[in-house]
C-alpha positions, 0 to 999 in steps of 0.5 A, spaced: 611 596 286 607 600 290 610 603 297 604 605 301 601 604 309 595 600 310 590 601 316 587 594 315 589 588 311 585 590 305 585 598 304 591 602 302 592 609 304 592 613 298 599 618 298 598 625 299 602 629 294 603 636 294 602 641 289 609 644 289 612 651 289 606 656 288 606 660 282 602 666 280 594 666 279 591 664 273 593 670 268 588 672 262 591 667 257 593 661 261 598 656 258 600 649 260 607 646 262 607 638 262 607 635 269 609 628 269 607 625 276 602 620 277 596 622 281 593 615 282 598 612 287 601 607 282 608 611 283 613 609 289 612 614 294 614 615 301 609 616 306 609 619 313 613 616 318 616 610 314 615 605 308 612 599 307 615 595 302 612 589 299 613 583 294 608 580 289 603 575 293 604 567 291 602 565 284 594 564 284 594 566 291 588 571 291 586 571 299 587 578 303 593 578 306 593 578 313 597 583 317 597 589 323 597 596 319 597 602 324 598 609 322 603 610 329 607 604 328 608 600 321 608 593 320 613 591 315 608 588 309 609 587 302 604 587 297 604 587 289 598 592 287 600 593 280 594 588 277 589 593 281 592 599 278 592 596 271 584 594 272 583 601 274 586 604 268 583 599 264 576 601 267 577 608 266 580 608 259 574 604 257 569 609 260 573 615 257 572 611 250 565 610 251 563 617 253 567 619 247 564 615 242 557 616 244 558 623 244 560 623 237 555 619 235 549 623 238 552 630 235 554 629 228 554 636 227 560 637 232 567 636 230 571 630 233 576 635 236 570 639 240 568 632 242 575 630 245 575 637 249 568 635 252 571 628 254 576 632 258 571 636 261 568 630 263 574 627 266 575 633 270 568 633 273 569 625 275 576 626 278 576 623 285 583 624 287 586 631 290 592 632 287 593 637 281 599 632 278 594 626 278 589 630 275 594 632 269 596 625 268 589 623 268 588 628 262 594 626 258 592 618 259 585 620 257 588 624 250 592 617 249 585 613 250 581 618 245 587 617 240 586 610 240 579 611 237 578 610 229 576 617 228 581 623 225 587 624 230 589 631 227 583 635 230 583 631 236 591 633 237 590 640 236 584 641 240 586 637 246 593 641 246 590 648 246 585 646 251 590 643 256 594 650 255 588 654 256 585 651 263 591 649 267 598 652 269 604 649 272 605 648 279 599 652 281 598 653 289 591 653 291 588 653 298 585 647 296 584 642 290 577 643 289 578 651 288 583 649 283 578 644 279 573 649 279 577 654 276 579 649 271 572 647 269 570 654 269 575 656 264 573 649 260 566 652 259 569 658 257 573 655 252 567 650 249 563 657 248 568 660 244 569 654 240 561 654 239 561 661 236 567 659 231 563 656 226 558 662 226 564 667 225 567 663 219 560 663 216 559 670 216 566 671 213 565 666 207 558 667 205 560 674 202 565 670 197 559 667 194 556 671 189 550 670 184 551 665 179 557 662 182 559 655 181 563 652 187 567 645 188 568 642 194 571 636 197 568 630 202 563 633 207 566 639 211 561 641 217 563 649 216 563 649 208 556 645 209 553 651 214 556 656 209 553 654 203 546 653 206 547 660 209 548 663 203 542 660 199 538 662 205 540 669 203 537 668 196 544 667 193 543 663 187 549 658 186 551 651 184 555 646 187 559 640 185 561 635 190 567 629 189 565 622 191 570 622 196 573 615 197 574 611 201 568 613 205 564 616 200 562 622 205 561 626 199 555 623 198 552 625 204 554 632 203 550 632 196 544 629 200 545 634 205 545 640 200 539 637 196 535 637 202 536 644 203 534 645 195 541 647 193 543 645 186 548 640 187 552 635 182 556 629 185 562 627 181 567 622 181 574 624 185 578 622 178 573 628 175 576 634 178 580 636 173 575 635 168 570 639 172 575 645 174 574 649 168 567 650 169 567 652 177 569 659 179 572 657 186 574 651 190 571 651 198 574 646 202 574 644 210 581 642 214 582 637 219 588 641 221 592 647 219 600 646 220 605 652 222 607 653 214 599 655 213 598 648 209 593 644 211 591 637 213 585 634 210 581 628 207 585 625 201 584 628 195 585 635 197 592 636 195 590 633 188 584 638 187 589 644 190 594 643 184 588 643 179 585 649 182 592 653 181 594 650 174 587 653 172 588 659 176 582 658 180 581 660 188 582 655 193 579 657 199 579 653 206 574 654 212 577 652 218 576 653 226 583 656 229 583 650 234 585 646 229 591 650 228 597 645 230 604 645 231 607 641 226 611 643 220 611 637 214 615 639 208 611 633 204 606 627 205 612 623 208 612 628 214 605 627 216 605 622 222 602 615 221 597 616 226 594 622 222 594 618 215 591 612 217 586 609 222 588 605 228 584 599 225 588 600 219 595 601 222 594 594 226 591 590 220 597 592 216 602 593 221 608 590 217 607 595 211 603 601 211 604 602 204 598 597 203 593 601 207 590 607 204 591 614 207 585 618 210 588 625 209 594 628 205 598 635 206 596 641 201 602 646 202 601 653 203 603 655 196 596 652 193 592 655 198 589 662 196 585 664 203 583 661 210 577 663 213 577 662 220 574 665 227 580 669 227 579 673 221 581 672 213 588 669 213 593 668 208 597 662 209 603 666 211 599 669 217 598 662 220 605 662 224 603 669 227 597 666 229 599 660 232 604 664 236 599 668 239 595 662 241 600 658 244 603 664 248 
């Protein structure tokens, strides 16, 4: 039920929320506290001089409700606007999902985590209400909508959480809402600019570890690994790459095709041939969907198997990843990974009764199997990740 006041028989007056007590202005590094208030008019509110409480209309009666609505004196009228709110939310969610999916399709070189942040920026730009609480609620709803897509959720979770903490601060008091939104957009653009520089920093660090005559093993298709290998080859370094087929989506085939297009010697191997080929390579270089608090990684299924083989055969296992993929998760084994990380939404819906019938998309590689992580924050050992996470979320 929505409690509201109307000035005619058709229009509802949107409640005027206040932002609450003031806090200090944005510091250089801003963090977010969750503000669990609705800003779209769907929560019961008290308005001005009185309340208008109204019941649901008669079944199948969709005619406008007649009544006398004034600001000075309120006539008691009862309306059920829950269906209106649901329609608005559905339309908004549909637009968010469409923008996200279309942007991913048009920008194959971008991580889904970055595209998710671009989508949140669009939500801020298009937001029509005038409350910080309402905007915050819309951003949270948008994140939930993005996570219903069939794309990997790991990077979406970590990227969106870090973005939210960077652009907003709880209970800020501005002269007007527009100023607050401008600050959020400015900070959002700064955040996106930093993300676009991350990959170049990682490439600069990692290319130094690729020597002439090296044989590199990689898994699936990591954009940052691909860019690193291409950059090293353009620096006249001669090396050879082995790429796993990477079932079930066979993304390794795309990786191999991209490397060959640059003239880099590349061999596509079966996932089950990792142990066979490991004795021939000098090191393993993979990307990551996410980096957890322990320093372990969440990555395409098969990464854990590759890491175990590398450790047994004394081969370095290098991980190349951006810091926005650092996530506040502490799994101890494969079972600790949330289902939304391991299975696509379509898989969870198809085999909702028993997920053992679904193939996991990612697995967890413990820190003990990782030699170094190349990030935009520098070259880290797994044990240093927790310290960096503290700095990121302060």
